[in-house]
C-alpha positions, 0 to 999 in steps of 0.5 A: 517436494514439500518445501517447493509446494510451501514456497509456491503457496507463499509466493502466490499469497505474497504476490496477492498482497503486493498487488493489493498494496499497489491497488490501494496506493493507486486508489488513494492517489486517485481519490486525492486527485479527484478531491473525493470525500473518501480520500482519507479512508482510501489513505487509511486503507493503503497505510493499513495494508502496508503495515500489515504486509510489513508485519507478515514479512511480505515487505520489509518494515523500512520499505513499508515506512518508505512507501508510506512516507512517499505516499504522504508527501505526494498527497500533501503536495496534491492538497497544497496545489489544490488549496 
């Protein structure tokens, strides 16, 4: 019973963290598309959340690296088409 309660608490915590990661990534992409001033800050927050989730074991470190890489590629592609 105790193990089930612990697992449920962890599941909810991990779910919230994963949701936060997705939100931060969406915000950074939206900021880059809009050409907003805070685009770099949004990207920094997204990378920070990914690193933190990997450190806590919410996502695998390679998964965090893959997501950061794809995010950087996508933002680079956006900035090259704008300029």
